[in-house]
C-alpha positions in Angstrom: -4.1 1.4 -16.2 -7.2 2.2 -18.2 -7.9 -1.5 -18.6 -7.6 -2.3 -14.9 -9.7 0.8 -14.1 -12.4 -0.5 -16.5 -12.5 -3.9 -14.9 -13.0 -2.4 -11.5 -15.0 0.8 -12.2 -17.3 -0.5 -15.0 -17.3 -4.3 -14.4 -17.5 -3.7 -10.7 -19.8 -6.7 -10.0 -17.6 -9.1 -12.0 -14.2 -8.9 -10.5 -14.3 -12.7 -10.0 -14.0 -12.9 -13.8 -12.3 -9.8 -15.1 -9.9 -8.8 -12.3 -6.8 -10.4 -10.8 -8.6 -11.1 -7.5 -12.2 -11.0 -6.3 -13.2 -7.7 -4.6 -16.2 -8.5 -2.4 -17.0 -4.8 -1.6 -18.5 -3.0 -4.6 -17.5 0.4 -3.1 -13.9 -0.8 -2.6 -13.8 -2.1 -6.2 -15.2 1.2 -7.5 -12.7 3.2 -5.3 -9.8 1.2 -6.7 -11.1 1.6 -10.3 -11.5 5.4 -9.8 -8.0 5.5 -8.4 -6.6 3.8 -11.5 -8.5 6.0 -13.9 -7.3 9.2 -12.1 -3.7 7.8 -12.3 -4.3 7.3 -16.1 -5.1 11.1 -16.2 -1.9 11.8 -14.4 0.2 9.6 -16.6 -1.3 10.9 -19.8 -0.9 14.5 -19.0 2.6 14.0 -17.7 3.6 12.1 -20.8 2.5 15.1 -22.9 4.8 17.5 -21.1 8.0 18.6 -23.0 9.9 19.7 -19.8 11.1 17.1 -17.3 10.2 19.2 -14.3 6.6 19.3 -15.4 6.3 15.5 -15.5 8.6 14.7 -12.6 5.9 14.8 -9.9 4.2 11.8 -11.4 7.1 9.4 -11.4 7.8 8.8 -7.7 4.1 8.4 -6.9 3.6 5.8 -9.6 6.9 4.0 -8.7 6.2 3.7 -5.0 2.6 2.6 -5.6 3.6 -0.1 -8.1 6.3 -1.4 -5.7 3.9 -1.5 -2.8 1.3 -3.3 -4.9 3.9 -5.9 -5.9 4.6 -6.6 -2.2 0.8 -6.8 -1.5 0.4 -9.2 -4.3 3.1 -11.5 -3.0 1.7 -11.4 0.6 -1.7 -12.3 -0.6 -0.7 -14.5 -3.6 -3.2 -17.2 -2.6 -6.1 -14.7 -3.2 -5.2 -14.2 -6.9 -6.8 -15.9 -9.9 -3.8 -17.9 -11.2 -5.9 -21.1 -11.3 -9.2 -19.6 -12.4 -11.4 -21.7 -14.7 -11.5 -19.0 -17.4 -8.4 -18.4 -19.6 -9.1 -14.6 -19.7 -9.1 -14.5 -15.9 -5.9 -16.4 -15.6 -4.3 -14.3 -18.4 -5.3 -11.1 -16.7 -3.8 -12.2 -13.4 -0.5 -13.2 -14.9 -0.3 -9.8 -16.7 -1.0 -8.1 -13.4 2.0 -9.9 -11.8 4.2 -9.2 -14.8 3.4 -5.5 -14.8 3.9 -5.0 -11.1 7.1 -7.1 -11.1 8.8 -5.0 -13.9 7.2 -1.5 -13.8 8.8 -0.4 -10.5 12.2 -1.5 -11.7 11.8 0.2 -15.1 10.5 3.5 -13.6 13.3 3.6 -11.0 15.9 3.2 -13.7 14.3 5.7 -16.0 13.9 8.2 -13.1 17.6 8.1 -12.3 18.7 8.2 -15.9 16.6 11.3 -16.5 17.7 12.9 -13.2 21.4 12.6 -14.4 20.7 14.1 -17.8 22.5 17.4 -18.4 20.6 20.6 -17.7 19.1 22.5 -14.8 15.5 23.1 -13.6 14.0 26.3 -14.7 13.2 28.7 -11.8 9.9 28.5 -10.0 8.1 31.4 -11.4 4.5 30.6 -10.4 4.3 29.3 -6.8 1.2 27.7 -5.5 -1.3 29.7 -3.5 -0.3 29.6 0.2 -3.6 28.0 1.3 -3.5 25.3 -1.4 0.1 24.4 -0.5 -0.8 24.2 3.2 -3.7 21.9 2.4 -1.5 19.6 0.3 1.1 19.3 3.1 -1.6 18.4 5.7 -3.3 15.9 3.3 0.1 14.3 2.5 0.8 13.8 6.2 -2.7 12.3 6.7 -2.4 10.0 3.7 1.0 8.8 5.0 -0.4 8.0 8.4 -3.5 6.2 7.1 -1.7 4.5 4.3 1.0 3.2 6.5 -1.5 1.9 9.1 -3.5 0.1 6.5 -0.4 -1.5 4.9 1.0 -2.8 8.2 -2.2 -3.5 10.2 -5.2 -3.6 7.8 -7.4 -5.7 10.0 -6.8 -3.5 13.1 -7.5 -0.3 11.1 -10.4 -1.6 9.1 -13.1 -1.0 11.9 -12.2 2.7 11.7 -12.5 2.9 7.9 -15.8 4.3 6.6 -16.7 1.0 4.7 -15.8 -2.6 5.1 -12.2 -3.7 4.3 -10.4 -7.1 4.3 -6.7 -7.5 4.9 -6.1 -7.5 1.1 -8.4 -4.6 0.2 -7.2 -2.6 3.2 -3.6 -2.9 2.0 -4.7 -2.1 -1.6 -6.3 1.1 -0.4 -3.3 1.8 1.8 -1.0 1.6 -1.3 -3.2 4.2 -3.1 -3.1 6.5 0.0 0.7 6.3 0.0 0.6 7.1 -3.7 -1.6 10.1 -3.0 0.8 11.1 -0.2 3.7 11.1 -2.6 1.9 13.0 -5.3 0.5 15.7 -3.0 3.7 15.9 -1.0 5.9 16.4 -4.0 3.4 18.9 -5.5 3.9 21.0 -2.3 7.6 20.6 -2.6 7.8 21.5 -6.4 5.6 24.6 -5.5 5.1 25.7 -9.1 1.7 25.8 -10.8 3.1 24.6 -14.2 5.1 21.8 -12.7 2.2 20.2 -10.8 -0.7 20.9 -13.2 -0.9 17.2 -14.2 -1.2 16.3 -10.5 -3.9 18.9 -9.9 -6.0 17.7 -12.8 -5.7 14.1 -11.6 -6.8 15.1 -8.1 -10.0 16.6 -9.6 -10.5 13.4 -11.5 -9.9 11.3 -8.4 -12.5 13.3 -6.4 -15.1 13.2 -9.1 -14.8 9.5 -9.6 -14.9 8.7 -5.9 -18.0 10.9 -5.4 -19.6 9.0 -8.3 -18.6 5.7 -6.6 -20.5 7.0 -3.5 -23.5 7.7 -5.6 -23.4 4.2 -7.0 -22.5 2.2 -3.9 -23.0 4.6 -1.0 -25.1 2.1 0.9 -21.8 0.5 2.0 -20.6 3.7 3.6 -21.2 4.1 7.4 -22.9 7.5 7.0 -23.3 7.9 10.7 -19.6 7.7 11.4 -17.1 10.5 11.7 -14.8 8.6 9.3 -17.4 8.9 6.5 -17.6 12.6 6.8 -13.9 13.0 7.1 -13.6 11.0 3.9 -16.1 13.3 2.1 -14.2 16.4 3.4 -10.9 15.1 2.1 -12.5 14.5 -1.3 -13.9 18.0 -1.3 -10.5 19.5 -0.4 -8.8 17.5 -3.1 -11.3 18.7 -5.7 -11.1 22.4 -4.5 -7.3 22.5 -4.4 -7.0 20.6 -7.7 -9.6 22.8 -9.5 -8.1 26.0 -8.2 -4.5 25.3 -9.2 -5.5 23.7 -12.5 -7.4 26.8 -13.6 -4.6 29.0 -12.4 -2.0 27.0 -14.4 -4.2 27.0 -17.5 -4.4 30.8 -17.3 -0.6 31.1 -17.0 0.0 28.7 -19.9 -2.5 30.5 -22.1 -0.9 33.8 -21.2 2.5 32.5 -22.1 
């Protein structure tokens, strides 16, 4: 995840050489790279948890995202660099296919094995603030609608997106939105500050990285459109909710 994020977020102008497929839009490439890096934050923090319930919110989101990305890859297989001149480009593309073919299967198996392990969830002792949980529910619904629309009709939805998208990049963005939908929706369902702190920190990272993407490649954004300002509002809400609940969770953990 860190490597893919690096090829998109740092080597943004060289996706024809260092990514599995060429991303023409710099803002799209940076958006995808920032999404991967925020997912790395989620996975790292979840992997450090000692209690299953505190890492559980990360697994469905990652599993669903990887499964959708595999489908997108197969749909647009002709766009991928399997026959690129450079060996490093071809190797990276085959690694991409291998990862997305096997990770969803492995995560699904591990999730059900862990879910069947003996024991019970500890009680929810620290519920989310009412307003943050409400925002998460609304955002999850919005991400689901937008993500589904981009996955099934990317060219029809693209004119309403705040920057240019192709069929492939539209579906790639849609997969990330469904991943966000799953993470925010499950965070609202778990409704415990300690259980979802990894998700909350990753939302802050996601917002920060996407704002930095706008600072770098904001010329691609249709600033005069309502969609652009809705996008910025969503990033602000994710940052606000994530920061508030992350700080609250840290205070609880320090007190314990």
